[in-house]
C-alpha positions as CSV (number, residue, x, y, z in Angstrom):
1,X,0.0,0.0,0.0
2,X,1.1,3.6,-0.4
3,X,2.1,5.4,2.8
4,X,0.7,8.9,3.0
5,X,3.8,10.4,4.7
6,X,6.4,9.1,2.2
7,X,5.9,12.0,-0.2
8,X,8.6,13.7,1.9
9,X,11.2,11.4,0.4
10,X,10.4,12.7,-3.1
11,X,12.5,15.9,-2.5
12,X,15.6,13.7,-2.2
13,X,17.3,12.7,-5.4
14,X,17.8,9.0,-5.6
15,X,20.9,7.6,-7.1
16,X,20.6,4.8,-9.7
17,X,23.4,2.2,-10.5
18,X,24.1,2.3,-14.2
19,X,25.0,-0.5,-16.4
20,X,28.6,0.8,-16.7
21,X,28.9,2.8,-13.6
22,X,26.8,5.0,-11.4
23,X,25.2,8.5,-11.6
24,X,22.7,10.5,-9.8
25,X,19.3,11.0,-11.5
26,X,16.4,13.2,-10.5
27,X,13.7,11.1,-12.2
28,X,10.8,11.4,-9.7
29,X,7.6,9.4,-9.2
30,X,5.0,12.2,-9.0
31,X,1.6,10.3,-9.4
32,X,-0.3,7.2,-9.4
33,X,-3.7,6.8,-11.0
34,X,-6.2,3.9,-10.9
35,X,-9.2,3.0,-13.1
36,X,-11.6,1.1,-10.9
37,X,-15.3,1.0,-10.3
38,X,-17.3,-0.2,-13.2
39,X,-15.4,-3.0,-14.8
40,X,-17.1,-2.9,-18.1
41,X,-15.6,-1.0,-21.1
42,X,-17.5,0.9,-23.8
43,X,-17.4,-1.7,-26.6
44,X,-21.2,-2.5,-26.4
45,X,-20.4,-6.2,-26.3
46,X,-23.2,-7.9,-24.2
47,X,-22.5,-11.6,-24.7
48,X,-20.5,-14.0,-22.4
49,X,-17.3,-15.6,-23.6
50,X,-16.8,-19.3,-23.6
51,X,-15.3,-19.0,-20.1
52,X,-18.4,-17.3,-18.9
53,X,-16.7,-14.0,-18.6
54,X,-18.5,-10.9,-19.9
55,X,-17.1,-9.9,-23.4
56,X,-17.0,-6.2,-22.3
57,X,-14.9,-6.9,-19.2
58,X,-12.5,-4.0,-18.7
59,X,-9.0,-5.1,-18.0
60,X,-5.4,-5.6,-19.2
61,X,-5.3,-2.0,-20.4
62,X,-1.5,-1.6,-19.6
63,X,-0.4,-4.1,-22.3
64,X,0.3,-1.1,-24.5
65,X,0.0,2.7,-24.0
66,X,0.3,5.4,-26.6
67,X,0.2,9.1,-26.2
68,X,-2.2,10.9,-28.6
69,X,-1.5,14.5,-27.7
70,X,-2.7,16.6,-24.7
71,X,-4.0,14.4,-21.9
72,X,-5.3,11.8,-24.3
73,X,-3.8,8.2,-24.4
74,X,-4.7,5.0,-26.2
75,X,-4.5,1.9,-23.9
76,X,-4.3,-1.6,-25.3
77,X,-5.5,-4.9,-23.7
78,X,-4.0,-8.1,-25.0
79,X,-5.9,-11.2,-26.3
80,X,-8.5,-11.0,-23.5
81,X,-9.2,-12.8,-20.3
82,X,-7.7,-16.3,-20.0
83,X,-7.1,-16.6,-16.3
84,X,-10.3,-18.6,-15.9
85,X,-9.6,-22.3,-16.8
86,X,-12.2,-23.6,-19.2
87,X,-10.2,-25.3,-22.1
88,X,-6.5,-26.0,-21.9
89,X,-6.4,-27.1,-25.4
90,X,-6.6,-23.4,-26.5
91,X,-4.7,-22.1,-23.4
92,X,-8.1,-20.9,-21.9
93,X,-8.3,-18.2,-24.6
94,X,-11.7,-17.0,-25.9
95,X,-13.2,-15.3,-28.9
96,X,-12.7,-12.0,-27.0
97,X,-12.5,-9.2,-29.8
98,X,-9.2,-7.3,-29.5
99,X,-9.7,-3.5,-29.0
100,X,-8.1,-0.4,-27.8
101,X,-9.5,2.2,-25.4
102,X,-9.2,6.0,-25.5
103,X,-8.5,7.4,-22.1
104,X,-8.1,10.9,-20.5
105,X,-5.2,10.7,-18.0
106,X,-5.7,14.1,-16.4
107,X,-2.5,15.1,-14.5
108,X,-3.1,17.8,-12.0
109,X,-0.4,19.6,-10.0
110,X,-2.1,19.0,-6.6
111,X,-1.0,16.6,-3.8
112,X,-2.9,13.3,-3.9
113,X,-4.6,12.7,-0.6
114,X,-4.1,9.0,-0.7
115,X,-0.6,8.6,-1.9
116,X,0.8,12.0,-0.8
117,X,2.6,12.3,-4.1
118,X,2.7,15.9,-5.6
119,X,0.5,15.3,-8.6
120,X,-3.0,13.7,-8.8
121,X,-3.8,11.5,-11.9
122,X,-7.5,11.0,-12.8
123,X,-8.1,8.4,-15.5
124,X,-11.2,8.4,-17.4
125,X,-12.4,5.9,-20.0
126,X,-13.7,7.8,-23.1
127,X,-14.2,5.3,-25.9
128,X,-13.6,1.6,-26.8
129,X,-12.8,0.6,-30.3
130,X,-13.1,-3.0,-31.6
131,X,-10.5,-4.2,-34.3
132,X,-11.7,-5.9,-37.4
133,X,-10.9,-6.7,-41.0
134,X,-12.9,-5.8,-44.1
135,X,-11.6,-9.0,-45.8
136,X,-12.5,-12.5,-44.5
137,X,-10.4,-14.0,-41.7
138,X,-9.5,-17.6,-40.8
139,X,-11.4,-18.8,-37.8
140,X,-11.5,-21.9,-35.9
141,X,-14.6,-23.7,-34.7
142,X,-16.0,-20.5,-33.0
143,X,-16.6,-17.2,-34.7
144,X,-17.0,-14.1,-32.7
145,X,-20.5,-12.7,-32.4
146,X,-21.3,-10.0,-34.8
147,X,-19.2,-11.3,-37.6
148,X,-20.5,-9.7,-40.9
149,X,-19.6,-9.7,-44.7
150,X,-17.6,-6.5,-44.3
151,X,-16.8,-6.6,-40.7
152,X,-14.7,-9.6,-39.6
153,X,-13.6,-9.3,-36.0
154,X,-10.2,-10.3,-34.9
155,X,-10.1,-12.8,-32.0
156,X,-7.9,-13.6,-29.0
157,X,-8.7,-17.3,-29.4
158,X,-5.5,-19.3,-30.1
159,X,-7.1,-21.8,-32.7
160,X,-8.5,-19.1,-35.0
161,X,-6.0,-19.8,-37.8
162,X,-5.3,-21.7,-41.0
163,X,-3.1,-24.7,-40.1
164,X,-1.7,-24.9,-43.6
165,X,0.0,-21.6,-43.5
166,X,2.9,-20.2,-41.5
167,X,2.2,-17.9,-38.6
168,X,2.9,-14.9,-40.8
169,X,-0.4,-15.4,-42.6
170,X,-2.2,-12.1,-42.1
171,X,-5.6,-13.7,-42.9
172,X,-5.7,-15.5,-39.5
173,X,-8.1,-14.1,-37.1
174,X,-6.1,-14.7,-33.9
175,X,-4.5,-11.6,-32.7
176,X,-2.7,-10.9,-29.5
177,X,-2.0,-7.1,-29.3
178,X,0.8,-5.9,-27.2
179,X,2.1,-2.5,-28.4
180,X,0.4,0.5,-29.8
181,X,1.5,3.8,-31.3
182,X,-0.3,6.6,-33.0
183,X,0.6,7.9,-36.5
184,X,1.9,11.4,-37.0
185,X,-1.4,12.6,-38.5
186,X,-3.4,11.0,-35.6
187,X,-5.7,9.1,-37.9
188,X,-4.1,5.7,-37.6
189,X,-2.7,3.4,-35.0
190,X,0.1,0.7,-35.3
191,X,-0.4,-2.3,-33.2
192,X,2.1,-5.2,-32.6
193,X,1.1,-8.8,-32.1
194,X,2.5,-11.9,-30.5
195,X,0.8,-14.6,-32.6
196,X,2.3,-13.7,-36.0
197,X,4.1,-11.7,-35.0
198,X,2.4,-8.8,-36.9
199,X,2.4,-5.1,-37.0
200,X,-1.0,-4.0,-38.3
201,X,-2.3,-0.4,-39.2
202,X,-5.8,0.4,-38.1
203,X,-8.1,3.3,-38.7
204,X,-8.2,5.0,-35.3
205,X,-11.9,6.1,-35.7
206,X,-13.4,2.8,-36.8
207,X,-10.9,0.0,-35.8
208,X,-10.7,-1.3,-39.4
209,X,-7.4,-2.8,-40.4
210,X,-5.9,-0.7,-43.4
211,X,-2.6,-2.5,-43.9
212,X,-0.2,-5.1,-42.7
213,X,3.4,-4.1,-42.3
214,X,5.7,-6.9,-43.7
215,X,8.2,-8.3,-41.0
216,X,11.2,-10.4,-41.5
217,X,10.1,-14.1,-42.3
218,X,12.4,-15.6,-39.7
219,X,10.3,-14.1,-36.9
220,X,7.5,-16.5,-37.8
221,X,7.0,-20.2,-37.0
222,X,6.3,-22.7,-39.7
223,X,3.9,-24.9,-37.7
224,X,1.0,-23.4,-35.7
225,X,-0.8,-24.8,-32.8
226,X,-3.6,-23.6,-30.5
227,X,-1.5,-24.9,-27.5
228,X,1.5,-22.8,-26.9
229,X,3.8,-25.6,-25.6
230,X,3.0,-27.7,-28.6
231,X,3.8,-24.8,-30.9
232,X,7.2,-24.4,-29.3
233,X,8.1,-28.0,-29.4
234,X,6.8,-28.3,-33.1
235,X,9.2,-25.7,-34.4
236,X,13.0,-25.2,-34.6
237,X,13.1,-21.6,-35.5
238,X,11.0,-18.3,-35.1
239,X,9.2,-16.6,-32.3
240,X,8.4,-18.4,-29.0
241,X,4.7,-18.9,-28.5
242,X,3.2,-16.0,-26.6
243,X,6.5,-14.2,-26.7
244,X,6.3,-12.5,-30.1
245,X,6.3,-8.8,-31.1
246,X,5.8,-7.4,-27.5
247,X,7.2,-3.9,-27.6
248,X,6.5,-1.1,-30.2
249,X,8.0,2.4,-30.6
250,X,7.6,5.1,-33.1
251,X,10.2,7.8,-34.0
252,X,9.1,11.3,-33.0
253,X,8.8,12.3,-36.6
254,X,6.5,9.4,-37.3
255,X,8.5,7.8,-40.1
256,X,9.9,4.7,-38.4
257,X,8.7,1.9,-36.1
258,X,10.7,-0.2,-33.8
259,X,9.5,-3.6,-32.9
260,X,10.7,-5.6,-29.9
261,X,10.4,-9.4,-29.8
262,X,9.7,-10.3,-26.1
263,X,11.8,-13.5,-26.0
264,X,14.8,-14.6,-28.1
265,X,13.8,-16.6,-31.1
266,X,13.9,-20.4,-30.8
267,X,17.2,-20.6,-32.8
268,X,18.6,-17.7,-30.7
269,X,18.1,-19.5,-27.3
270,X,14.4,-19.3,-26.9
271,X,12.5,-18.4,-23.7
272,X,14.9,-17.6,-20.9
273,X,17.7,-16.7,-23.3
274,X,19.7,-13.5,-23.6
275,X,19.9,-12.7,-27.2
276,X,16.8,-10.6,-28.2
277,X,16.0,-8.8,-31.3
278,X,14.7,-5.3,-32.1
279,X,13.4,-4.7,-35.6
280,X,13.5,-1.2,-37.2
281,X,10.9,-0.6,-40.0
282,X,11.0,2.3,-42.4
283,X,7.4,3.2,-43.0
284,X,8.0,4.7,-46.4
285,X,10.1,2.0,-48.0
286,X,9.2,-1.1,-45.8
287,X,13.0,-1.8,-45.3
288,X,13.8,-3.5,-42.1
289,X,16.9,-3.7,-40.0
290,X,17.5,-6.1,-37.0
291,X,19.5,-5.3,-33.8
292,X,20.6,-7.5,-31.0
293,X,19.8,-6.7,-27.4
294,X,21.1,-8.5,-24.3
295,X,18.4,-9.2,-21.7
296,X,20.8,-10.4,-19.1
297,X,21.2,-8.4,-15.9
298,X,24.5,-9.1,-14.2
299,X,23.4,-8.1,-10.7
300,X,20.5,-10.6,-11.0
301,X,22.4,-13.3,-12.8
302,X,19.5,-13.9,-15.1
303,X,17.9,-12.8,-18.4
304,X,14.6,-11.0,-18.3
305,X,11.9,-10.5,-20.9
306,X,11.5,-7.1,-22.5
307,X,8.1,-5.6,-22.3
308,X,8.1,-2.2,-24.2
309,X,10.1,0.2,-26.3
310,X,9.8,3.9,-26.4
311,X,11.7,6.3,-28.7
312,X,13.6,9.3,-27.4
313,X,14.6,10.3,-30.9
314,X,15.2,8.5,-34.2
315,X,18.0,6.3,-32.8
316,X,17.8,6.3,-29.0
317,X,15.2,4.1,-27.2
318,X,14.0,3.3,-23.8
319,X,13.6,-0.3,-23.0
320,X,11.3,-1.7,-20.2
321,X,12.5,-4.9,-18.6
322,X,10.8,-6.8,-15.8
323,X,10.3,-9.9,-13.9
324,X,6.7,-11.4,-13.7
325,X,6.6,-11.0,-10.0
326,X,4.4,-8.8,-7.8
327,X,0.7,-7.8,-7.6
328,X,-1.3,-10.2,-9.8
329,X,1.2,-13.1,-9.3
330,X,0.6,-13.2,-5.5
331,X,4.4,-12.9,-5.0
332,X,7.0,-10.2,-4.5
333,X,8.3,-7.9,-7.3
334,X,12.2,-7.5,-7.7
335,X,13.0,-6.3,-11.2
336,X,11.2,-3.4,-12.9
337,X,13.7,-1.2,-15.0
338,X,14.0,1.1,-17.9
339,X,17.2,1.0,-19.8
340,X,18.5,3.4,-22.4
341,X,20.0,2.2,-25.7
342,X,21.4,3.9,-28.8
343,X,21.1,2.2,-32.3
344,X,23.4,4.6,-34.0
345,X,26.3,2.6,-35.2
346,X,24.8,-0.7,-34.2
347,X,25.3,-3.6,-36.6
348,X,22.5,-5.3,-38.6
349,X,22.0,-8.9,-37.3
350,X,19.3,-9.8,-39.9
351,X,21.6,-12.5,-41.5
352,X,22.8,-13.9,-38.1
353,X,21.4,-16.6,-35.9
354,X,22.4,-18.0,-32.5
355,X,22.9,-16.5,-29.2
356,X,26.8,-16.2,-29.5
357,X,26.5,-14.5,-33.0
358,X,23.9,-12.0,-31.7
359,X,25.5,-11.2,-28.3
360,X,28.7,-10.2,-30.0
361,X,26.8,-7.5,-31.8
362,X,24.4,-6.5,-28.9
363,X,23.9,-2.7,-28.2
364,X,25.1,-1.2,-24.9
365,X,22.6,-0.1,-22.4
366,X,22.5,2.1,-19.3
367,X,20.0,2.2,-16.6
368,X,17.6,5.2,-16.8
369,X,15.0,4.4,-14.2
370,X,14.8,1.7,-11.6
371,X,11.0,1.6,-11.3
372,X,11.0,-1.0,-8.6
373,X,13.2,1.1,-6.3
374,X,11.2,4.3,-7.0
375,X,7.9,2.6,-6.1
376,X,9.4,0.9,-3.1
377,X,10.9,4.2,-1.8
378,X,7.5,5.8,-2.3
379,X,5.9,3.3,0.0
380,X,4.6,0.8,-2.4
381,X,5.3,-2.6,-0.8
382,X,6.9,-5.2,-3.0
383,X,3.8,-7.4,-3.0
384,X,1.8,-4.4,-4.4
385,X,4.1,-3.4,-7.2
386,X,2.3,-4.8,-10.3
387,X,3.8,-8.0,-11.8
388,X,3.2,-6.9,-15.4
389,X,4.4,-3.4,-16.1
390,X,4.1,-3.4,-19.8
391,X,2.8,-0.1,-21.3
392,X,5.0,3.0,-21.6
393,X,4.6,6.4,-23.1
394,X,5.6,10.0,-22.8
395,X,3.0,12.6,-22.1
396,X,2.8,16.4,-22.0
397,X,5.5,18.4,-20.2
398,X,4.7,20.0,-16.8
399,X,6.2,22.8,-15.0
400,X,7.6,22.1,-11.5
401,X,9.1,24.8,-9.4
402,X,9.5,27.0,-12.6
403,X,11.4,24.1,-14.3
404,X,10.1,22.2,-17.4
405,X,9.9,18.6,-16.9
406,X,9.0,15.7,-19.2
407,X,6.6,13.0,-18.2
408,X,6.8,9.2,-18.5
409,X,3.7,7.1,-17.9
410,X,4.0,3.4,-17.2
411,X,0.9,1.1,-17.0
412,X,0.3,-2.5,-15.9
413,X,-1.4,-5.4,-17.6
414,X,-3.6,-6.8,-14.8
415,X,-4.8,-9.9,-16.8
416,X,-8.4,-8.7,-16.4
417,X,-8.1,-9.6,-12.7
418,X,-9.1,-6.4,-11.1
419,X,-11.1,-7.8,-8.2
420,X,-11.5,-11.5,-8.0
421,X,-11.8,-13.9,-4.9
422,X,-8.6,-15.7,-5.9
423,X,-6.5,-12.7,-6.2
424,X,-5.7,-9.4,-4.4
425,X,-7.2,-6.1,-5.7
426,X,-5.3,-5.5,-8.9
427,X,-6.6,-2.5,-10.7
428,X,-5.7,-1.0,-14.0
429,X,-3.2,1.7,-12.9
430,X,-0.6,4.1,-14.3
431,X,2.6,5.5,-12.6
432,X,3.9,9.0,-13.8
433,X,7.5,10.0,-13.5
434,X,9.1,13.3,-14.4
435,X,12.6,13.9,-15.8
436,X,14.6,16.7,-17.4
437,X,17.0,16.7,-20.3
438,X,19.9,16.5,-17.9
439,X,18.6,13.2,-16.6
440,X,19.2,11.6,-20.0
441,X,23.0,11.7,-19.7
442,X,23.6,13.5,-23.0
443,X,20.8,11.9,-25.0
444,X,18.3,14.1,-26.8
445,X,14.5,13.9,-26.0
446,X,12.1,14.8,-28.9
447,X,8.4,14.7,-28.2
448,X,6.3,13.1,-30.9
449,X,4.9,15.5,-33.4
450,X,1.3,15.3,-34.6
451,X,0.9,17.3,-37.7
452,X,-2.8,16.3,-38.5
453,X,-1.9,16.0,-42.2
454,X,-4.0,13.4,-43.9
455,X,-1.3,12.8,-46.5
456,X,1.2,11.9,-43.9
457,X,0.5,8.7,-42.0
């Protein structure tokens, strides 16, 4: 829980150990906001899913988070509720229709009466948009309700695919969204997925898919299965099941996407390995470049999965790494960190395979923010730090004591388990941090530009 008196410690700059040394940072936790109460979204879905869970259940909205200008953000849940056991052959997934939510995250410079932090964050759900395709999709034995000739809903259910094609088949209905970013003109959203893996473009207003962005073929698996462990054992190369394109970043000028595979590919060591891949995509030409990233943390003697990417500029990125421990896992959190990397001068590893080859080319990283320590120092107990911190976005600048500071929002994926008898209260929540240019250690921060020009996606 948050201790009301601990806001006093926020005046003290906390030192962070860097990957290659140490340096003092003044990155501050300034607000925590929770979206609770009515646990239904604004999708209008009234049916029950196969697991007897409401199809409009609000949850998991921290899987992805995108700034859309002002105090407007887009929040992304993943493939839907699968914590309730009903059919292990499909990993308890359902025909939940993937969607994104438009939120107002109103940050007010007034002390929060509960947390004692200097800002108050008030989240409001404004809109829910369902994702669909105008062209037909490959479903399994169950089709989502409301499917129509020109409106074919995507589905979180793991058996919604054509078994005769590779996982790169963009006609498959199964879709596990994990990262979201807004186009420069504000009209489109880019969403990354773990099943394909894919990156799709959707019309922000309607939820219709407008294009599929081609990714390197080596990221896909040849043999698909509705059961994740069978899919892993049935392939010798490609992404690990449920560990596909997890993170997504967009350059501030809107011309480039960066996709992050959550786990090393099977041929690069698989789940638990160190050698991960970042894919750079030029949106104008479609050209891709791959970079190696080392998930290993020396002080923990372990490799961790990577949850999100966020672009500081056209070549420097923030990377969110975490364990799966904490609130929602009924355990104690230990690792939640944001690292800074620079792809300038990094070597393309598109034609390389294997952990040794990739690790020799891995980009260097420095610790920018130890989220775990910041939350703990603010009075959040280790069992209350969310297990799945996954969404990350910049927001509007704020003025603190006459100084301009940038804002960083980090959200949690609560697996649709806000309030259940078997779990502790695990609301959808966001943690807001402030930082200055000086805290970036010489790196350049550029806010995303929105020019609202229909000709520029």
